[in-house]
C-alpha positions in Angstrom: 39.6 189.2 81.2 38.2 189.0 84.8 39.6 190.2 88.2 38.8 186.7 89.5 40.7 184.9 86.5 43.6 187.2 87.2 43.0 186.5 91.1 43.3 182.9 90.2 46.5 182.7 87.7 48.2 184.7 90.3 47.5 181.9 92.8 48.5 179.6 90.4 51.9 180.7 89.6 52.6 180.9 93.2 52.0 177.4 93.2 54.4 176.8 90.8 56.9 178.7 92.3 56.4 176.8 95.5 56.5 173.6 93.5 59.5 174.5 92.1 61.3 175.9 95.0 60.1 172.3 96.7 61.1 170.3 93.4 64.2 171.7 93.0 66.8 169.7 95.9 65.0 166.7 95.2 66.2 167.1 91.5 69.4 168.3 92.2 70.0 165.4 94.7 68.8 162.9 92.2 70.6 164.3 89.0 73.8 165.9 90.1 74.6 165.3 93.8 74.1 161.4 94.1 75.8 160.2 91.1 78.9 162.8 92.0 79.1 161.1 95.2 78.6 157.7 94.3 81.5 158.0 91.4 83.8 159.6 94.2 83.0 156.3 96.7 83.9 153.7 93.4 86.8 156.4 92.9 88.2 155.7 96.8 87.2 152.1 96.6 89.8 151.7 93.2 92.0 154.0 94.8 92.2 151.7 98.0 92.7 148.7 95.8 95.6 149.5 93.5 96.9 151.3 96.9 96.9 147.4 98.3 98.2 145.6 95.3 101.3 148.2 94.9 102.1 147.7 98.9 102.1 144.0 98.0 104.3 144.6 94.8 106.6 146.4 97.4 107.1 143.8 99.7 107.7 141.2 96.8 110.6 143.2 95.8 111.9 143.5 99.2 111.3 139.9 99.7 113.3 139.2 96.2 116.6 138.9 97.7 115.7 135.7 100.4 113.8 133.7 97.4 117.3 131.6 97.0 117.3 130.7 100.3 113.9 129.8 100.6 114.0 128.3 97.5 116.9 126.2 98.7 115.7 125.0 102.0 112.3 124.2 100.2 114.5 121.9 97.9 116.7 120.5 100.7 113.2 119.6 102.9 111.6 118.0 99.8 114.4 116.2 99.3 114.6 115.0 103.2 111.0 114.3 102.8 110.7 111.7 99.5 113.5 109.6 101.2 110.7 108.5 103.8 108.3 108.0 100.8 107.7 104.8 98.8 108.7 104.8 95.2 106.5 102.6 93.4 104.5 102.9 89.3 101.1 102.6 90.5 98.5 101.9 93.3 99.2 97.9 93.6 103.4 98.4 93.5 103.2 101.0 96.4 100.5 98.8 98.4 103.0 95.9 98.0 106.3 98.0 98.8 104.2 98.7 102.4 103.4 95.4 103.0 106.9 94.2 102.5 107.9 97.2 104.6 105.3 96.0 107.5 106.3 92.1 107.1 110.1 93.1 108.0 109.3 95.7 110.4 107.3 92.4 112.4 109.8 90.2 111.9 112.1 92.3 113.8 109.8 92.6 116.4 108.8 88.9 116.9 105.3 89.7 115.4 103.6 86.6 113.7 101.5 88.1 110.9 98.4 86.7 110.8 96.9 88.1 107.9 97.6 91.4 105.5 94.9 93.0 103.5 94.5 95.9 101.6 92.2 98.8 103.2 90.6 101.5 101.8 91.8 105.1 102.0 90.1 108.8 101.8 91.4 110.3 98.4 93.4 113.1 98.7 93.5 115.6 95.5 96.3 118.2 96.5 98.2 114.4 97.7 98.0 113.1 94.2 98.5 116.3 92.3 102.3 116.6 93.2 102.6 112.8 92.1 102.2 111.3 95.4 99.8 108.4 96.3 98.7 107.3 99.3 97.7 103.6 100.1 96.5 101.8 103.5 97.3 98.1 104.7 94.8 96.2 107.0 97.7 93.9 109.3 96.3 91.4 111.1 99.1 89.8 114.2 99.7 87.8 116.9 102.2 88.5 119.8 103.0 89.5 123.5 102.6 93.3 124.6 105.9 93.7 124.3 105.8 92.8 120.9 103.3 94.8 119.8 104.9 97.7 121.9 107.6 96.8 119.8 106.7 97.0 116.8 104.2 100.0 117.0 107.7 102.0 118.2 109.9 100.9 115.3 107.0 102.0 112.3 106.7 105.4 114.4 110.4 105.8 114.7 111.3 103.8 110.8 112.8 105.0 107.9 109.2 105.3 105.9 106.1 107.8 106.6 103.7 106.0 107.8 100.4 106.5 110.4 99.1 103.7 112.2 95.4 103.9 113.5 92.4 102.3 114.1 94.1 99.6 116.5 92.7 97.1 117.9 93.7 94.7 120.5 92.2 91.6 122.3 93.9 88.2 124.6 94.7 84.8 123.7 94.5 82.7 126.7 95.0 79.6 125.0 98.8 80.7 123.6 101.7 80.0 125.3 105.2 82.0 123.9 108.2 80.1 124.5 108.5 78.2 128.3 106.8 81.2 129.8 102.9 81.2 129.4 103.2 85.2 128.7 99.8 86.0 127.4 99.3 86.0 123.4 97.8 89.3 122.0 95.6 89.2 118.9 95.8 92.4 117.6 95.2 94.5 114.2 95.6 97.7 113.0 95.9 99.8 109.5 98.8 101.5 108.4 98.4 104.3 105.5 102.1 105.3 103.5 102.7 107.3 100.9 104.6 106.7 97.9 106.2 108.7 95.1 104.0 107.8 91.7 107.2 107.2 89.6 105.5 106.1 86.4 104.3 110.0 86.7 107.0 112.3 87.4 110.7 111.2 87.8 112.8 114.4 89.8 116.1 115.6 87.9 119.2 115.0 90.2 122.7 116.6 88.9 125.7 114.9 88.4 129.0 115.5 90.2 130.2 117.6 86.7 126.7 119.5 86.9 124.7 117.9 84.7 121.2 117.1 85.3 119.8 113.6 84.7 116.5 111.6 85.6 116.6 110.3 89.3 114.5 108.5 92.3 114.0 109.5 95.3 113.0 107.1 98.2 112.5 103.3 97.2 110.6 100.7 98.5 113.1 99.2 100.5 
């Protein structure tokens, strides 16, 4: 073995040592440090999630004494709301109840009903899922301004929960009211009401003796 060969092998050993020194940190990072850091981050995230769940559970425990009071208040609110709803076993019956309700208000307000027909209503899944159904009626009538205003006010303040929209008004110059040549208005508007689906569910009512029996909330009148 010549001296030149020994010198070459010496250079190779130095190159290998230098490469090992350079690559060692990268290998340590890839094989040990990075997985360890990722594990620590995942552990911290899990710990934060568990702390949030624990805090929520502690809040629920702290609020538990107030749940019966809140439940009774919610029951009273629901019962009060149910009294403002129509009760009907079907959509057709609900529409008929709403139409009868409008005719009574029209008669009390001295409004002549020219036409009344069902109107489309946008489906509301959240309403139907709790046993309610929305129905709408389009009313065409005639009256003077006072009669129209009286009917709208009576619907707004009446015992049933209804929503009036899409009001259209135009005068009728050829009409008379009584002895006064008052201007008669032709108008139309849509009314949406809500009904309890009595065919689907019946509420439970407690009797004075403490017994429970099926009952009806609200009504069509």
